[in-house]
Structures are given as C-alpha cells and as structure tokens.
N, CA, C and O atoms as a CHARMM CRD file, in Angstrom:
* protein
*
  296
    1    1 UNK  N    -10.58000  26.82600 -16.24200 PROA 1      0.00000
    2    1 UNK  CA    -9.14800  26.10100 -17.50900 PROA 1      0.00000
    3    1 UNK  C     -8.46600  24.72200 -15.99200 PROA 1      0.00000
    4    1 UNK  O     -7.85400  23.69400 -16.27900 PROA 1      0.00000
    5    2 UNK  N     -8.78900  25.11400 -14.65900 PROA 2      0.00000
    6    2 UNK  CA    -8.52300  24.69000 -13.50100 PROA 2      0.00000
    7    2 UNK  C     -9.28700  23.10300 -13.70200 PROA 2      0.00000
    8    2 UNK  O     -8.79600  21.99700 -13.92800 PROA 2      0.00000
    9    3 UNK  N    -10.17500  23.39100 -13.58000 PROA 3      0.00000
   10    3 UNK  CA   -11.61300  22.18400 -13.28600 PROA 3      0.00000
   11    3 UNK  C    -11.06900  21.08900 -14.09700 PROA 3      0.00000
   12    3 UNK  O    -10.89000  19.90900 -13.79700 PROA 3      0.00000
   13    4 UNK  N    -10.71200  22.09500 -15.81500 PROA 4      0.00000
   14    4 UNK  CA    -9.87300  21.11200 -17.00700 PROA 4      0.00000
   15    4 UNK  C     -9.12100  20.25400 -16.17300 PROA 4      0.00000
   16    4 UNK  O     -9.44200  19.21000 -15.60700 PROA 4      0.00000
   17    5 UNK  N     -7.99800  20.92600 -16.20500 PROA 5      0.00000
   18    5 UNK  CA    -6.64700  20.08700 -15.68100 PROA 5      0.00000
   19    5 UNK  C     -7.14100  19.22000 -14.68200 PROA 5      0.00000
   20    5 UNK  O     -7.33500  18.07200 -15.08100 PROA 5      0.00000
   21    6 UNK  N     -7.34600  19.39900 -13.73700 PROA 6      0.00000
   22    6 UNK  CA    -7.73800  18.32500 -12.51200 PROA 6      0.00000
   23    6 UNK  C     -8.16100  16.98500 -13.35700 PROA 6      0.00000
   24    6 UNK  O     -7.52400  15.93500 -13.26900 PROA 6      0.00000
   25    7 UNK  N     -9.42000  17.16900 -14.26300 PROA 7      0.00000
   26    7 UNK  CA   -10.14500  16.42900 -14.47300 PROA 7      0.00000
   27    7 UNK  C     -9.01600  15.41000 -15.39700 PROA 7      0.00000
   28    7 UNK  O     -8.90800  14.22800 -15.07000 PROA 7      0.00000
   29    8 UNK  N     -8.26500  15.92300 -16.46900 PROA 8      0.00000
   30    8 UNK  CA    -7.49500  15.10500 -17.03400 PROA 8      0.00000
   31    8 UNK  C     -6.75300  14.60600 -16.17400 PROA 8      0.00000
   32    8 UNK  O     -7.02400  13.41600 -16.01300 PROA 8      0.00000
   33    9 UNK  N     -5.80700  15.02100 -15.44300 PROA 9      0.00000
   34    9 UNK  CA    -4.93300  14.40600 -14.01100 PROA 9      0.00000
   35    9 UNK  C     -5.54800  13.20100 -13.42700 PROA 9      0.00000
   36    9 UNK  O     -4.89300  12.19100 -13.17100 PROA 9      0.00000
   37   10 UNK  N     -7.44600  13.37300 -13.11300 PROA 10     0.00000
   38   10 UNK  CA    -7.92100  12.25600 -12.41400 PROA 10     0.00000
   39   10 UNK  C     -7.79200  12.72200 -10.95300 PROA 10     0.00000
   40   10 UNK  O     -7.84700  11.90500 -10.03300 PROA 10     0.00000
   41   11 UNK  N     -7.63400  13.93400 -10.76300 PROA 11     0.00000
   42   11 UNK  CA    -7.94800  14.92500  -9.57900 PROA 11     0.00000
   43   11 UNK  C     -6.42000  14.21000  -8.40600 PROA 11     0.00000
   44   11 UNK  O     -6.16700  14.36800  -7.21200 PROA 11     0.00000
   45   12 UNK  N     -5.72800  13.42900  -9.52800 PROA 12     0.00000
   46   12 UNK  CA    -4.36200  13.26500  -8.08300 PROA 12     0.00000
   47   12 UNK  C     -4.67000  11.26500  -8.02900 PROA 12     0.00000
   48   12 UNK  O     -3.93000  10.32100  -7.75600 PROA 12     0.00000
   49   13 UNK  N     -5.90300  11.35700  -8.38100 PROA 13     0.00000
   50   13 UNK  CA    -5.61900   9.84500  -7.99700 PROA 13     0.00000
   51   13 UNK  C     -4.92000   8.86300  -8.79100 PROA 13     0.00000
   52   13 UNK  O     -4.31500   7.95200  -8.22700 PROA 13     0.00000
   53   14 UNK  N     -4.94200   8.94800  -9.84700 PROA 14     0.00000
   54   14 UNK  CA    -3.85200   8.21900 -10.80800 PROA 14     0.00000
   55   14 UNK  C     -2.35200   7.94800  -9.78600 PROA 14     0.00000
   56   14 UNK  O     -1.85500   6.84200  -9.57600 PROA 14     0.00000
   57   15 UNK  N     -1.85700   9.21200  -9.27900 PROA 15     0.00000
   58   15 UNK  CA    -0.52400   9.61500  -9.05600 PROA 15     0.00000
   59   15 UNK  C     -0.21400   8.60300  -7.62500 PROA 15     0.00000
   60   15 UNK  O      0.78300   8.05900  -7.14900 PROA 15     0.00000
   61   16 UNK  N     -2.03100   8.72900  -7.17200 PROA 16     0.00000
   62   16 UNK  CA    -2.07100   7.83500  -5.56600 PROA 16     0.00000
   63   16 UNK  C     -1.95600   6.37000  -6.10400 PROA 16     0.00000
   64   16 UNK  O     -1.31400   5.54000  -5.46000 PROA 16     0.00000
   65   17 UNK  N     -2.68000   5.99200  -7.47900 PROA 17     0.00000
   66   17 UNK  CA    -3.11000   4.43500  -7.78000 PROA 17     0.00000
   67   17 UNK  C     -1.35500   4.28000  -8.13100 PROA 17     0.00000
   68   17 UNK  O     -0.62800   3.91400  -7.20700 PROA 17     0.00000
   69   18 UNK  N     -0.95200   4.47800  -9.04300 PROA 18     0.00000
   70   18 UNK  CA     0.73200   4.18600  -9.37800 PROA 18     0.00000
   71   18 UNK  C      1.67800   3.83100  -8.18500 PROA 18     0.00000
   72   18 UNK  O      2.56600   2.98100  -8.12700 PROA 18     0.00000
   73   19 UNK  N      1.09300   5.01000  -6.94700 PROA 19     0.00000
   74   19 UNK  CA     2.64400   4.83300  -6.09000 PROA 19     0.00000
   75   19 UNK  C      1.76800   3.57500  -5.50100 PROA 19     0.00000
   76   19 UNK  O      2.32000   2.47500  -5.52500 PROA 19     0.00000
   77   20 UNK  N      0.91100   3.63600  -5.16000 PROA 20     0.00000
   78   20 UNK  CA     0.43800   2.09900  -4.53700 PROA 20     0.00000
   79   20 UNK  C      0.76200   0.74800  -5.32000 PROA 20     0.00000
   80   20 UNK  O      1.19400  -0.28300  -4.80700 PROA 20     0.00000
   81   21 UNK  N      0.45900   0.96600  -6.70600 PROA 21     0.00000
   82   21 UNK  CA     0.74100  -0.38100  -7.73300 PROA 21     0.00000
   83   21 UNK  C      2.49700  -0.74200  -7.41500 PROA 21     0.00000
   84   21 UNK  O      3.07500  -1.82500  -7.50700 PROA 21     0.00000
   85   22 UNK  N      3.01700   0.55600  -7.03400 PROA 22     0.00000
   86   22 UNK  CA     4.70200   0.08700  -6.92100 PROA 22     0.00000
   87   22 UNK  C      4.73300  -0.05600  -5.25300 PROA 22     0.00000
   88   22 UNK  O      5.51900  -0.90100  -4.82500 PROA 22     0.00000
   89   23 UNK  N      4.32500   0.33500  -4.74300 PROA 23     0.00000
   90   23 UNK  CA     4.50000  -0.17500  -3.19400 PROA 23     0.00000
   91   23 UNK  C      3.96700  -1.52800  -2.88900 PROA 23     0.00000
   92   23 UNK  O      4.47100  -2.33000  -2.10300 PROA 23     0.00000
   93   24 UNK  N      2.74900  -1.71400  -3.69000 PROA 24     0.00000
   94   24 UNK  CA     2.27500  -3.44800  -3.74800 PROA 24     0.00000
   95   24 UNK  C      3.09500  -4.48100  -4.25300 PROA 24     0.00000
   96   24 UNK  O      3.03800  -5.63800  -3.83600 PROA 24     0.00000
   97   25 UNK  N      4.03900  -3.99600  -5.35400 PROA 25     0.00000
   98   25 UNK  CA     5.04000  -5.04000  -5.85400 PROA 25     0.00000
   99   25 UNK  C      5.86900  -5.00800  -5.27300 PROA 25     0.00000
  100   25 UNK  O      6.48500  -6.07200  -5.20700 PROA 25     0.00000
  101   26 UNK  N      6.38700  -3.91200  -4.54700 PROA 26     0.00000
  102   26 UNK  CA     7.76500  -3.88600  -3.85800 PROA 26     0.00000
  103   26 UNK  C      7.33000  -4.94300  -3.07200 PROA 26     0.00000
  104   26 UNK  O      7.94300  -6.00400  -3.18900 PROA 26     0.00000
  105   27 UNK  N      6.14000  -4.85900  -2.07400 PROA 27     0.00000
  106   27 UNK  CA     6.12200  -5.55000  -1.19200 PROA 27     0.00000
  107   27 UNK  C      6.25800  -6.84400  -0.96900 PROA 27     0.00000
  108   27 UNK  O      6.59500  -7.52400   0.00000 PROA 27     0.00000
  109   28 UNK  N      5.84000  -7.10600  -2.35000 PROA 28     0.00000
  110   28 UNK  CA     5.07400  -8.82700  -2.53800 PROA 28     0.00000
  111   28 UNK  C      6.95000  -9.40100  -3.11500 PROA 28     0.00000
  112   28 UNK  O      7.35300 -10.52000  -2.79800 PROA 28     0.00000
  113   29 UNK  N      7.95100  -8.29800  -4.04600 PROA 29     0.00000
  114   29 UNK  CA     8.99900  -8.75800  -4.01700 PROA 29     0.00000
  115   29 UNK  C     10.13800  -8.87500  -2.77500 PROA 29     0.00000
  116   29 UNK  O     10.90900  -9.81200  -2.56800 PROA 29     0.00000
  117   30 UNK  N      9.99200  -7.63700  -2.03000 PROA 30     0.00000
  118   30 UNK  CA    10.71600  -8.25400  -0.70400 PROA 30     0.00000
  119   30 UNK  C     10.23300  -9.28400   0.56800 PROA 30     0.00000
  120   30 UNK  O     11.01000  -9.75400   1.40000 PROA 30     0.00000
  121   31 UNK  N      9.07200  -9.47200   0.52800 PROA 31     0.00000
  122   31 UNK  CA     8.30300 -10.88300   1.25000 PROA 31     0.00000
  123   31 UNK  C      8.60200 -11.91100   0.29400 PROA 31     0.00000
  124   31 UNK  O      8.78300 -12.90900   0.99100 PROA 31     0.00000
  125   32 UNK  N      8.76900 -12.25700  -1.01400 PROA 32     0.00000
  126   32 UNK  CA     9.52300 -13.72700  -1.61400 PROA 32     0.00000
  127   32 UNK  C     10.92800 -13.82700  -1.40900 PROA 32     0.00000
  128   32 UNK  O     11.46600 -14.92300  -1.25400 PROA 32     0.00000
  129   33 UNK  N     11.60400 -12.67000  -1.39700 PROA 33     0.00000
  130   33 UNK  CA    13.28200 -12.53700  -0.78700 PROA 33     0.00000
  131   33 UNK  C     13.20400 -13.11300   0.56000 PROA 33     0.00000
  132   33 UNK  O     13.69400 -14.20900   0.83300 PROA 33     0.00000
  133   34 UNK  N     12.59100 -12.37700   1.39000 PROA 34     0.00000
  134   34 UNK  CA    12.73300 -12.46400   2.76100 PROA 34     0.00000
  135   34 UNK  C     12.58900 -13.95600   2.90300 PROA 34     0.00000
  136   34 UNK  O     13.45600 -14.73500   3.29800 PROA 34     0.00000
  137   35 UNK  N     11.04100 -14.30900   2.42100 PROA 35     0.00000
  138   35 UNK  CA    11.16900 -15.90000   2.60700 PROA 35     0.00000
  139   35 UNK  C     12.14700 -16.90400   2.14200 PROA 35     0.00000
  140   35 UNK  O     12.44700 -17.89400   2.81000 PROA 35     0.00000
  141   36 UNK  N     12.57100 -16.66400   1.13500 PROA 36     0.00000
  142   36 UNK  CA    13.53800 -17.69800   0.51300 PROA 36     0.00000
  143   36 UNK  C     14.66100 -17.58500   1.44400 PROA 36     0.00000
  144   36 UNK  O     15.35500 -18.57300   1.68300 PROA 36     0.00000
  145   37 UNK  N     14.87500 -16.50400   1.95900 PROA 37     0.00000
  146   37 UNK  CA    16.08300 -16.37400   2.97600 PROA 37     0.00000
  147   37 UNK  C     15.99800 -16.98700   4.22200 PROA 37     0.00000
  148   37 UNK  O     16.97900 -17.66300   4.53300 PROA 37     0.00000
  149   38 UNK  N     14.99700 -16.91900   5.08600 PROA 38     0.00000
  150   38 UNK  CA    14.31700 -17.01100   6.02900 PROA 38     0.00000
  151   38 UNK  C     14.55000 -19.04700   5.97400 PROA 38     0.00000
  152   38 UNK  O     15.02200 -19.78200   6.84200 PROA 38     0.00000
  153   39 UNK  N     14.15000 -19.29500   4.98500 PROA 39     0.00000
  154   39 UNK  CA    13.39600 -20.42200   5.66100 PROA 39     0.00000
  155   39 UNK  C     14.57400 -21.96200   4.44500 PROA 39     0.00000
  156   39 UNK  O     14.61600 -23.18800   4.34700 PROA 39     0.00000
  157   40 UNK  N     15.26100 -20.75700   3.83900 PROA 40     0.00000
  158   40 UNK  CA    16.33500 -21.81700   2.94500 PROA 40     0.00000
  159   40 UNK  C     17.82000 -22.04900   3.84500 PROA 40     0.00000
  160   40 UNK  O     18.35800 -23.14900   3.96400 PROA 40     0.00000
  161   41 UNK  N     18.21400 -21.08200   4.29300 PROA 41     0.00000
  162   41 UNK  CA    19.29800 -21.07800   5.07900 PROA 41     0.00000
  163   41 UNK  C     20.45200 -21.02900   4.22100 PROA 41     0.00000
  164   41 UNK  O     20.54900 -20.65900   3.05100 PROA 41     0.00000
  165   42 UNK  N     21.46200 -21.55200   5.17600 PROA 42     0.00000
  166   42 UNK  CA    22.81000 -21.72500   4.06400 PROA 42     0.00000
  167   42 UNK  C     23.12000 -23.02800   3.46500 PROA 42     0.00000
  168   42 UNK  O     23.11900 -24.05900   4.13700 PROA 42     0.00000
  169   43 UNK  N     23.41100 -22.99600   2.09200 PROA 43     0.00000
  170   43 UNK  CA    23.89900 -24.36300   1.93800 PROA 43     0.00000
  171   43 UNK  C     24.80900 -25.45800   2.49000 PROA 43     0.00000
  172   43 UNK  O     26.00100 -25.16800   2.59200 PROA 43     0.00000
  173   44 UNK  N     24.46600 -26.51200   2.81100 PROA 44     0.00000
  174   44 UNK  CA    25.30700 -27.24500   3.78700 PROA 44     0.00000
  175   44 UNK  C     26.27900 -28.30900   2.68100 PROA 44     0.00000
  176   44 UNK  O     25.98300 -29.37700   2.14700 PROA 44     0.00000
  177   45 UNK  N     27.50000 -27.50000   2.63400 PROA 45     0.00000
  178   45 UNK  CA    28.47500 -28.29300   1.46600 PROA 45     0.00000
  179   45 UNK  C     28.88900 -29.48500   2.16900 PROA 45     0.00000
  180   45 UNK  O     28.35200 -30.04100   3.12700 PROA 45     0.00000
  181   46 UNK  N     30.33400 -29.89400   1.28600 PROA 46     0.00000
  182   46 UNK  CA    30.92600 -31.12500   2.20100 PROA 46     0.00000
  183   46 UNK  C     31.73100 -30.94600   3.40200 PROA 46     0.00000
  184   46 UNK  O     31.85600 -31.88000   4.19400 PROA 46     0.00000
  185   47 UNK  N     32.30300 -29.78500   3.60100 PROA 47     0.00000
  186   47 UNK  CA    32.62600 -29.81500   5.12400 PROA 47     0.00000
  187   47 UNK  C     31.26700 -30.12700   6.18300 PROA 47     0.00000
  188   47 UNK  O     31.56700 -30.82800   7.14900 PROA 47     0.00000
  189   48 UNK  N     30.05600 -29.76000   6.11800 PROA 48     0.00000
  190   48 UNK  CA    28.83900 -30.07600   6.78200 PROA 48     0.00000
  191   48 UNK  C     28.88100 -31.52300   7.12100 PROA 48     0.00000
  192   48 UNK  O     28.90800 -32.08900   8.21400 PROA 48     0.00000
  193   49 UNK  N     28.88000 -32.16900   5.39000 PROA 49     0.00000
  194   49 UNK  CA    28.19100 -33.96600   5.55700 PROA 49     0.00000
  195   49 UNK  C     29.71500 -34.38300   6.22800 PROA 49     0.00000
  196   49 UNK  O     29.55900 -35.19700   7.13800 PROA 49     0.00000
  197   50 UNK  N     30.74800 -34.12000   6.06200 PROA 50     0.00000
  198   50 UNK  CA    31.94500 -34.55500   6.38200 PROA 50     0.00000
  199   50 UNK  C     31.61400 -34.66600   8.11800 PROA 50     0.00000
  200   50 UNK  O     31.37100 -35.64900   8.81900 PROA 50     0.00000
  201   51 UNK  N     31.71200 -33.36900   8.40800 PROA 51     0.00000
  202   51 UNK  CA    31.59500 -33.39200  10.42800 PROA 51     0.00000
  203   51 UNK  C     30.82100 -34.10700  10.50400 PROA 51     0.00000
  204   51 UNK  O     31.05600 -34.98800  11.33100 PROA 51     0.00000
  205   52 UNK  N     29.21400 -34.23500   9.61100 PROA 52     0.00000
  206   52 UNK  CA    28.01300 -34.95900  10.41400 PROA 52     0.00000
  207   52 UNK  C     28.84600 -36.31300  10.08700 PROA 52     0.00000
  208   52 UNK  O     28.33500 -37.03000  10.94800 PROA 52     0.00000
  209   53 UNK  N     29.70200 -37.07700   9.48300 PROA 53     0.00000
  210   53 UNK  CA    29.63000 -38.25900   8.97200 PROA 53     0.00000
  211   53 UNK  C     31.07800 -38.70900  10.35000 PROA 53     0.00000
  212   53 UNK  O     30.97500 -39.82700  10.85300 PROA 53     0.00000
  213   54 UNK  N     32.14000 -37.90900  10.76900 PROA 54     0.00000
  214   54 UNK  CA    32.71400 -38.12600  11.60200 PROA 54     0.00000
  215   54 UNK  C     31.91200 -38.30600  12.61400 PROA 54     0.00000
  216   54 UNK  O     31.90000 -39.40600  13.16500 PROA 54     0.00000
  217   55 UNK  N     30.98400 -37.14100  13.11100 PROA 55     0.00000
  218   55 UNK  CA    30.03400 -37.27200  14.39500 PROA 55     0.00000
  219   55 UNK  C     29.89400 -38.70100  14.49500 PROA 55     0.00000
  220   55 UNK  O     30.52800 -39.40600  15.28000 PROA 55     0.00000
  221   56 UNK  N     28.69900 -39.25100  13.34100 PROA 56     0.00000
  222   56 UNK  CA    28.65000 -40.42500  13.51500 PROA 56     0.00000
  223   56 UNK  C     28.93200 -41.63100  13.85600 PROA 56     0.00000
  224   56 UNK  O     28.17100 -42.41900  14.41800 PROA 56     0.00000
  225   57 UNK  N     30.51000 -41.89100  13.38600 PROA 57     0.00000
  226   57 UNK  CA    30.90700 -42.73200  13.04100 PROA 57     0.00000
  227   57 UNK  C     31.43900 -42.83400  14.04800 PROA 57     0.00000
  228   57 UNK  O     31.49500 -44.01800  14.38100 PROA 57     0.00000
  229   58 UNK  N     32.08600 -41.87500  15.06100 PROA 58     0.00000
  230   58 UNK  CA    32.61400 -41.51900  16.47900 PROA 58     0.00000
  231   58 UNK  C     33.51000 -41.03300  16.87900 PROA 58     0.00000
  232   58 UNK  O     33.87700 -40.94500  18.05100 PROA 58     0.00000
  233   59 UNK  N     34.20200 -40.47300  15.51500 PROA 59     0.00000
  234   59 UNK  CA    35.50200 -39.89000  15.19400 PROA 59     0.00000
  235   59 UNK  C     35.72200 -38.91400  16.18300 PROA 59     0.00000
  236   59 UNK  O     36.62800 -39.04700  17.00600 PROA 59     0.00000
  237   60 UNK  N     34.99200 -37.97600  16.16800 PROA 60     0.00000
  238   60 UNK  CA    34.86100 -37.32500  17.36100 PROA 60     0.00000
  239   60 UNK  C     33.46400 -36.84300  18.44100 PROA 60     0.00000
  240   60 UNK  O     32.26800 -37.05600  18.24000 PROA 60     0.00000
  241   61 UNK  N     33.95700 -36.31100  19.32300 PROA 61     0.00000
  242   61 UNK  CA    32.81800 -36.52400  20.26100 PROA 61     0.00000
  243   61 UNK  C     31.99500 -34.94800  19.85000 PROA 61     0.00000
  244   61 UNK  O     32.48200 -34.09500  19.10800 PROA 61     0.00000
  245   62 UNK  N     30.56200 -34.85100  20.59400 PROA 62     0.00000
  246   62 UNK  CA    29.62200 -33.51300  20.78700 PROA 62     0.00000
  247   62 UNK  C     30.37000 -32.30000  20.58700 PROA 62     0.00000
  248   62 UNK  O     30.06200 -31.47400  19.72800 PROA 62     0.00000
  249   63 UNK  N     31.40800 -32.17400  21.41400 PROA 63     0.00000
  250   63 UNK  CA    32.27700 -30.65300  22.05400 PROA 63     0.00000
  251   63 UNK  C     32.70200 -30.41100  20.83100 PROA 63     0.00000
  252   63 UNK  O     32.24800 -29.49200  20.14900 PROA 63     0.00000
  253   64 UNK  N     33.81900 -31.39500  20.35300 PROA 64     0.00000
  254   64 UNK  CA    34.39600 -31.34300  18.89500 PROA 64     0.00000
  255   64 UNK  C     33.44000 -30.83200  17.96300 PROA 64     0.00000
  256   64 UNK  O     33.61000 -29.80700  17.30300 PROA 64     0.00000
  257   65 UNK  N     32.43000 -31.56900  17.92200 PROA 65     0.00000
  258   65 UNK  CA    31.72800 -31.26100  16.64200 PROA 65     0.00000
  259   65 UNK  C     30.75400 -29.75600  16.51500 PROA 65     0.00000
  260   65 UNK  O     30.66200 -29.06500  15.50000 PROA 65     0.00000
  261   66 UNK  N     30.13300 -29.51900  17.75100 PROA 66     0.00000
  262   66 UNK  CA    29.50600 -28.20100  18.35400 PROA 66     0.00000
  263   66 UNK  C     30.74400 -26.97200  17.78200 PROA 66     0.00000
  264   66 UNK  O     30.39800 -26.06900  17.02100 PROA 66     0.00000
  265   67 UNK  N     32.01200 -27.09400  18.21400 PROA 67     0.00000
  266   67 UNK  CA    32.83900 -26.30400  18.32100 PROA 67     0.00000
  267   67 UNK  C     33.19800 -26.15100  16.43700 PROA 67     0.00000
  268   67 UNK  O     33.38500 -25.02100  15.98600 PROA 67     0.00000
  269   68 UNK  N     33.24500 -27.13800  15.68200 PROA 68     0.00000
  270   68 UNK  CA    34.02700 -26.94600  14.52200 PROA 68     0.00000
  271   68 UNK  C     32.33500 -26.87000  13.21300 PROA 68     0.00000
  272   68 UNK  O     32.30900 -26.55000  12.02500 PROA 68     0.00000
  273   69 UNK  N     31.24400 -27.29200  14.09400 PROA 69     0.00000
  274   69 UNK  CA    30.49000 -26.65200  13.23700 PROA 69     0.00000
  275   69 UNK  C     30.13300 -25.14000  13.58000 PROA 69     0.00000
  276   69 UNK  O     29.57500 -24.70000  12.57500 PROA 69     0.00000
  277   70 UNK  N     30.19900 -24.23800  14.46700 PROA 70     0.00000
  278   70 UNK  CA    30.23500 -23.41900  14.29500 PROA 70     0.00000
  279   70 UNK  C     31.51800 -22.25100  13.57500 PROA 70     0.00000
  280   70 UNK  O     31.16700 -21.10300  13.30500 PROA 70     0.00000
  281   71 UNK  N     32.56300 -22.57800  13.39600 PROA 71     0.00000
  282   71 UNK  CA    33.51900 -22.39700  12.67700 PROA 71     0.00000
  283   71 UNK  C     33.08500 -22.54400  11.24400 PROA 71     0.00000
  284   71 UNK  O     33.02600 -21.71900  10.33200 PROA 71     0.00000
  285   72 UNK  N     32.79800 -23.82500  11.30200 PROA 72     0.00000
  286   72 UNK  CA    32.19600 -23.43200   9.80100 PROA 72     0.00000
  287   72 UNK  C     30.91300 -22.61200   9.25800 PROA 72     0.00000
  288   72 UNK  O     30.65800 -22.30900   8.09200 PROA 72     0.00000
  289   73 UNK  N     30.07300 -22.30100  10.60500 PROA 73     0.00000
  290   73 UNK  CA    28.44900 -21.55400  10.17400 PROA 73     0.00000
  291   73 UNK  C     29.37200 -20.19400   9.96300 PROA 73     0.00000
  292   73 UNK  O     28.72600 -19.34500   9.35000 PROA 73     0.00000
  293   74 UNK  N     30.34200 -19.87900  10.21200 PROA 74     0.00000
  294   74 UNK  CA    30.59100 -18.42500  10.60500 PROA 74     0.00000
  295   74 UNK  C     31.51400 -18.01600   9.66300 PROA 74     0.00000
  296   74 UNK  O     31.94700 -16.86400   9.68200 PROA 74     0.00000
C-alpha cells in the first residue's frame, strides 16, 4: 500500500519539480525588475532639463549646478 502511494506521488519528485518551477520564474521576474530599475534610473523631469539649460547658457556655475542637481535627486 505504501509503495503504491509513493508511486502516485512520484516519490516527492513532483513537489520538488513544482518548487523548482516557482523558484525559476520568481528569479526571472526578480531579475527583470532589477535590470529595469538598475539601467533606467530616475526619470529626468523638467527640473533637470531647466537646470542643464541654465548651466549651458552660463547662468549658473558648476558648483551651483551640482548643488541643485543633488537637491533634485534627493
């Protein structure tokens, strides 16, 4: 009777296989999210563009540009 029950369950291999599938797809999803967050960064809105334009026109110096950029990024 016990051997028949183990044969029906696959000896635990089905449970192991199912856990492996869940772990695989969980890893794939995690890697995709991590990659997107890593390489896209924060979107640069109008504040960054305005700051870059003002720096390019010479309205602000490099020190003021870096100070304001850090404020916008935080």
